[in-house]
Every structure is written in structure tokens, then in C-alpha cells.
C-alpha positions as CSV (number, residue, x, y, z in Angstrom):
1,M,-7.4,-70.7,-12.0
2,P,-5.6,-67.4,-13.3
3,T,-7.7,-65.3,-15.6
4,S,-6.0,-65.6,-19.0
5,T,-5.4,-62.5,-21.2
6,E,-7.6,-63.7,-23.9
7,N,-10.5,-63.9,-21.4
8,I,-9.9,-60.3,-20.3
9,R,-10.2,-59.1,-23.9
10,R,-13.4,-61.2,-24.6
11,W,-15.1,-59.7,-21.5
12,I,-13.8,-56.1,-22.6
13,E,-15.3,-56.8,-26.2
14,Q,-18.7,-57.9,-24.4
15,S,-18.7,-54.5,-22.7
16,D,-18.6,-52.4,-25.5
17,I,-22.2,-50.9,-26.5
18,D,-23.3,-51.8,-30.1
19,Y,-24.3,-48.1,-31.1
20,I,-25.5,-49.6,-34.6
21,T,-28.2,-51.6,-33.0
22,N,-29.1,-48.7,-30.7
23,F,-29.3,-46.6,-33.9
24,I,-31.7,-49.2,-35.4
25,K,-34.0,-49.1,-32.1
26,A,-34.1,-45.3,-32.3
27,W,-35.2,-45.3,-36.1
28,I,-37.9,-47.6,-35.7
29,P,-40.0,-45.1,-33.7
30,F,-38.7,-42.3,-36.0
31,N,-39.9,-44.2,-39.0
32,A,-43.2,-44.9,-37.2
33,W,-43.6,-41.0,-36.4
34,Y,-43.2,-40.1,-40.1
35,N,-45.5,-43.0,-41.5
36,A,-48.3,-41.5,-39.2
37,S,-47.5,-37.9,-40.0
38,Y,-47.4,-38.5,-43.6
39,P,-49.8,-41.2,-44.5
40,T,-50.6,-40.0,-48.0
41,L,-46.8,-39.9,-49.3
42,D,-45.9,-43.4,-50.7
43,S,-42.2,-43.8,-49.9
44,D,-39.7,-43.2,-47.2
45,R,-37.8,-40.7,-49.6
46,K,-40.7,-38.5,-50.2
47,K,-41.5,-38.3,-46.4
48,I,-37.8,-37.3,-45.7
49,N,-37.8,-34.7,-48.1
50,K,-41.1,-33.5,-46.8
51,I,-39.6,-33.3,-43.1
52,K,-36.6,-31.4,-44.6
53,K,-39.0,-28.9,-46.5
54,D,-41.7,-27.8,-44.3
55,S,-42.2,-27.1,-40.4
56,N,-42.9,-29.9,-38.3
57,P,-41.9,-31.6,-34.9
58,V,-38.7,-32.7,-36.0
59,R,-37.4,-29.9,-37.8
60,N,-38.5,-27.5,-34.9
61,A,-36.7,-29.8,-32.5
62,I,-33.3,-29.5,-34.1
63,N,-33.7,-25.7,-34.6
64,S,-34.7,-25.5,-30.8
65,Y,-31.6,-27.6,-30.0
66,M,-29.3,-25.2,-32.1
67,E,-30.7,-22.0,-30.8
68,S,-30.6,-22.9,-27.3
69,D,-28.0,-22.6,-24.6
70,S,-29.6,-25.1,-22.3
71,Q,-27.4,-28.3,-21.4
72,E,-29.6,-30.1,-24.0
73,G,-28.7,-27.6,-26.6
74,L,-24.8,-27.7,-25.7
75,E,-24.9,-31.5,-25.7
76,F,-26.9,-31.5,-29.2
77,R,-24.4,-29.4,-30.8
78,S,-21.5,-31.2,-29.3
79,Y,-22.9,-34.6,-30.8
80,L,-23.2,-32.9,-34.1
81,S,-19.6,-31.8,-34.1
82,S,-18.5,-35.3,-33.1
83,L,-20.8,-36.9,-35.9
84,H,-19.0,-34.5,-38.4
85,F,-15.6,-35.4,-37.1
86,N,-16.1,-39.1,-37.3
87,L,-18.0,-39.0,-40.5
88,Q,-14.6,-37.2,-41.9
89,N,-12.6,-40.0,-40.6
90,S,-14.8,-43.1,-41.7
91,H,-15.3,-42.2,-45.4
92,L,-18.6,-43.7,-45.5
93,E,-20.2,-44.0,-49.1
94,N,-23.3,-44.7,-50.7
95,S,-24.4,-44.6,-54.6
96,E,-24.4,-40.6,-54.2
97,G,-20.9,-40.5,-53.0
98,V,-19.0,-39.9,-49.5
99,I,-21.6,-39.1,-46.6
100,S,-20.4,-35.8,-45.5
101,F,-21.7,-32.4,-43.8
102,N,-19.6,-30.7,-46.4
103,S,-21.6,-32.0,-49.2
104,I,-24.8,-33.6,-47.8
105,I,-27.3,-30.8,-49.0
106,K,-27.7,-31.4,-52.8
107,E,-30.9,-29.4,-54.2
108,K,-32.1,-28.3,-57.8
109,N,-30.8,-25.2,-58.9
110,P,-34.0,-23.1,-59.3
111,K,-32.2,-20.8,-61.7
112,N,-32.3,-22.4,-65.4
113,L,-32.4,-19.6,-67.6
114,I,-30.2,-16.4,-68.5
115,D,-32.7,-14.5,-70.9
116,N,-30.7,-12.5,-73.3
117,E,-28.5,-10.5,-71.0
118,I,-26.4,-7.7,-72.6
119,I,-22.7,-7.0,-71.7
120,G,-21.1,-4.7,-74.2
121,H,-22.0,-5.4,-77.7
122,N,-23.1,-9.1,-76.8
123,K,-26.3,-10.6,-76.0
124,Y,-26.0,-13.9,-74.2
125,Y,-29.0,-16.6,-73.9
126,L,-28.4,-20.0,-72.0
127,R,-31.3,-22.2,-70.7
128,R,-31.1,-25.5,-69.0
129,V,-34.1,-28.0,-69.3
130,D,-34.3,-30.4,-66.2
131,A,-35.5,-34.0,-66.8
132,G,-35.5,-37.4,-64.6
133,P,-33.6,-37.6,-61.3
134,L,-32.0,-34.8,-59.6
135,G,-28.9,-33.3,-61.7
136,E,-30.2,-34.7,-64.8
137,I,-31.1,-32.8,-67.7
138,S,-32.4,-33.3,-71.3
139,E,-30.8,-30.0,-73.0
140,I,-28.5,-27.1,-72.3
141,Q,-29.0,-24.6,-74.8
142,I,-26.4,-21.4,-75.7
143,F,-26.9,-18.5,-78.0
144,L,-24.5,-15.7,-78.2
145,K,-25.4,-12.9,-80.4
146,R,-24.7,-9.5,-81.3
147,K,-26.7,-6.9,-79.7
148,N,-27.0,-4.5,-82.7
149,D,-28.1,-6.7,-85.5
150,N,-29.1,-9.8,-83.3
151,T,-26.8,-12.2,-85.6
152,T,-25.6,-15.3,-84.0
153,I,-22.0,-15.3,-83.1
154,F,-21.9,-18.9,-81.1
155,S,-24.6,-21.5,-80.7
156,Y,-24.4,-24.8,-78.5
157,R,-27.0,-27.5,-77.8
158,H,-26.0,-30.6,-75.6
159,D,-28.0,-33.2,-73.6
160,T,-25.6,-33.3,-70.8
161,Y,-24.6,-30.2,-68.6
162,D,-20.6,-30.7,-69.3
163,L,-18.4,-27.7,-69.0
164,N,-15.5,-29.4,-70.5
165,H,-17.6,-30.6,-73.6
166,L,-18.6,-27.0,-74.0
167,Q,-15.0,-25.7,-73.8
168,A,-13.6,-28.3,-76.2
169,Q,-15.9,-27.0,-79.1
170,Q,-13.9,-25.5,-81.9
171,A,-16.5,-22.7,-82.3
172,Y,-16.0,-21.9,-78.6
173,I,-12.1,-22.1,-78.6
174,A,-12.4,-19.5,-81.7
175,L,-14.3,-16.9,-79.6
176,S,-12.4,-13.9,-77.8
177,Y,-11.4,-14.4,-74.2
178,P,-14.1,-12.0,-72.6
179,R,-16.9,-14.0,-74.6
180,K,-15.5,-17.3,-73.7
181,E,-15.0,-16.2,-69.9
182,Q,-18.7,-14.7,-69.8
183,L,-20.0,-17.8,-71.2
184,R,-18.0,-19.8,-68.6
185,L,-19.4,-17.7,-65.7
186,Y,-23.2,-18.2,-67.0
187,F,-22.7,-21.6,-67.6
188,K,-21.7,-22.1,-64.1
189,Q,-24.7,-20.2,-62.9
190,L,-27.0,-22.8,-64.3
191,E,-25.4,-25.9,-62.8
192,P,-28.3,-28.6,-62.2
193,I,-27.2,-29.1,-58.5
194,I,-26.5,-26.7,-55.9
195,V,-24.3,-28.3,-53.0
196,T,-24.3,-26.4,-49.7
197,D,-21.5,-27.2,-47.4
198,L,-23.0,-26.9,-43.6
199,V,-19.7,-25.5,-42.1
200,Q,-19.5,-21.9,-41.8
201,Y,-16.0,-20.6,-42.7
202,T,-16.7,-16.9,-42.7
203,L,-18.1,-15.7,-39.2
204,I,-20.3,-12.8,-38.4
205,E,-21.1,-11.8,-34.8
206,S,-24.1,-9.6,-35.4
207,P,-26.3,-11.1,-36.3
208,K,-24.7,-14.2,-35.6
209,N,-24.3,-16.4,-38.9
210,Y,-22.9,-19.4,-37.1
211,Y,-23.5,-21.9,-34.4
212,K,-20.4,-22.8,-32.3
213,C,-20.3,-26.7,-32.0
214,D,-17.1,-27.5,-30.3
215,S,-14.4,-27.4,-33.0
216,Y,-16.4,-26.7,-35.7
217,N,-18.9,-23.7,-36.8
218,F,-22.2,-24.5,-38.5
219,I,-24.3,-22.1,-40.7
220,R,-26.9,-20.3,-39.0
221,D,-29.1,-18.8,-41.9
222,I,-30.1,-15.2,-40.5
223,N,-32.3,-14.7,-43.5
224,N,-34.7,-17.6,-42.4
225,T,-36.6,-16.2,-39.4
226,N,-38.9,-19.0,-39.4
227,C,-36.1,-21.6,-38.8
228,Y,-32.3,-20.1,-38.5
229,A,-30.8,-23.7,-38.3
230,I,-32.6,-24.8,-41.7
231,F,-29.4,-25.9,-43.3
232,V,-28.6,-28.1,-40.2
233,C,-32.1,-29.5,-40.3
234,K,-31.8,-30.5,-43.9
235,G,-28.3,-31.8,-43.5
236,L,-28.8,-33.6,-40.4
237,I,-32.1,-35.3,-41.4
238,E,-30.4,-36.3,-44.7
239,T,-27.4,-37.7,-42.9
240,L,-29.5,-39.9,-40.7
241,Y,-31.6,-41.3,-43.5
242,Q,-28.4,-42.1,-45.5
243,L,-26.9,-43.7,-42.5
244,R,-30.0,-45.8,-42.1
245,N,-29.9,-46.6,-45.8
246,I,-26.4,-48.1,-46.0
247,L,-27.0,-50.1,-42.8
248,F,-30.4,-51.7,-44.1
249,H,-29.1,-52.1,-47.4
250,G,-26.1,-54.1,-46.3
251,E,-23.5,-51.6,-47.5
252,L,-22.1,-50.7,-44.1
253,I,-18.9,-52.3,-42.9
254,P,-19.2,-52.5,-39.1
255,N,-15.9,-51.8,-37.2
256,V,-14.6,-49.4,-34.8
257,A,-14.9,-46.1,-37.1
258,T,-18.5,-46.9,-38.0
259,Q,-19.4,-47.7,-34.3
260,K,-18.2,-44.0,-33.5
261,V,-20.4,-42.6,-36.2
262,Y,-23.5,-44.7,-35.0
263,K,-22.9,-43.5,-31.5
264,E,-23.1,-39.7,-32.4
265,A,-26.0,-40.6,-34.9
266,Y,-27.7,-42.3,-32.2
267,A,-27.5,-39.6,-29.6
268,L,-28.7,-37.1,-32.3
269,L,-31.6,-39.1,-33.1
270,K,-32.7,-40.1,-29.6
271,L,-32.6,-36.1,-28.5
272,I,-34.8,-35.4,-31.4
273,L,-37.3,-38.2,-30.4
274,D,-37.4,-36.8,-27.0
275,K,-39.1,-33.9,-28.5
276,I,-41.7,-35.9,-30.5
277,R,-43.0,-38.2,-27.5
């Protein structure tokens, strides 16, 4: 009996590796590891944040792979490059937006106060009061005063960080251009969230501020001598966690593109697991 084209197609499909299932199998021991390592923390999110923040075997493993020119190091960086490429082409989203190495690191801006900075004849005061989840504020305050007599030229209060709202105020519009521009610049300095792009665009050779990963260059933080790959560590751990979430929460649409993403995610997670056996 001749073999049908449909039969061949089905057997080809059967030969495909389900990397989404492999990722789940790799996540289970990773989940067990961080539960055992951080028993006093009461949520996965807190444990993931702890892994990103402090020195530990997982963060050390990623840093070691990124710093090494061994075969494993080269493979790890190649998988990282492929994951970045496939994330860009798959457009996976969650409640926080698109999962991308270009915007995966979102952290609270530690700068929340500009305390009576004097420029020319003007004195600028801006303060951001944080509240609730990352990025939410309870108040933003602005006072622009004359330096010589401390009289108020402009004042502003709002419960949301919104540059457009500030610039729509008639009192702001009436200010001179230099004053408006300085307020805008200071306002931008107080953005509640700092977003870090993992891709390095300005390359420096000595000391090297980047990791060559096939077609991409990732940030190497030359100021963090304890963990040069700190940004890659934070970004990769967060990316793996978000891929786990959209999978476990039923938000993922399984298709060829997502299989490619989870193929690289699985390979990276497996190499990390090899370091924490």
C-alpha cells in the first residue's frame, strides 16, 4: 500500500519536539529550587525578585555563562540571542505589555525629589510620592519660585504622573520657554519607572561594556564588579518568569512562533539548572 501525503505530514508533525512541555518540565525543578531557597517568602513574585536582586546560584550561573568563552558560554549567549530574536517576532504579551528584552527590566526610580535647585533667577522644587504597585503615585508636586524673594511663579499638584496633563495647564503655558523646558526636564527625571533596554548600542572595548551574542550585543555593566551581567540576569530571569506566567495562566496561543520562543527559553533554563544541581 503506497504511503499517502497526509500520512507523511502527520508523522512529520509527530516528530516535532514540544518545547512548551519541555519548558514546563524544566520549570518544575527551578520552582522547587527557589521554594527551598526562600521558604520565608510567600509568593513566586517575591522569590523571583529576590533571585534578581541578590547573589545566588542562579544569578551566579548566568553571570558565569555570560563571562565565559567556553563552549557552554558560547551556547548560552547564542540561545540568548535566539530568544531575543524570536521574542521580537512572536509579539507575546501579558498584562504589562509585550515581553521583550528591550523593555523587560522595569524598576522603581529611586530619584523622587528635586529639592530647590537654583538655575538663574529661578528655584525649582519637584517631588513624587509613590503609592501602591510599581509606577503608581499618590501625588506629584511642583513649585517654581523666584530665587531672590521666594515668591511662587508656578505651582502644580496632581495624583498621576502625566506630562501631557502638566503641559496642558494654562499657568504652565504662560511660562517662558526656558522655564517650561527646565520643568519638563526635571519632570522627566522623576518618572516613576526606569525601563532598561538589555541591548547595548554604544560599544566600548576597554573595558568591554557589551557581550557579543551572535547578531546582538547585550549590556555588560562594567561598574558592577560583583556581577557584570547584572542586567542580563535580571532581564532573563524576569523573561523566563513571564513566559511561565502566560503559559500557566492560559494566555499563550501555541503555534510555530511560540514553540521557537520556548525552545530557546527551555535551553537557557536547562543550562541554568545544570549549575544548581
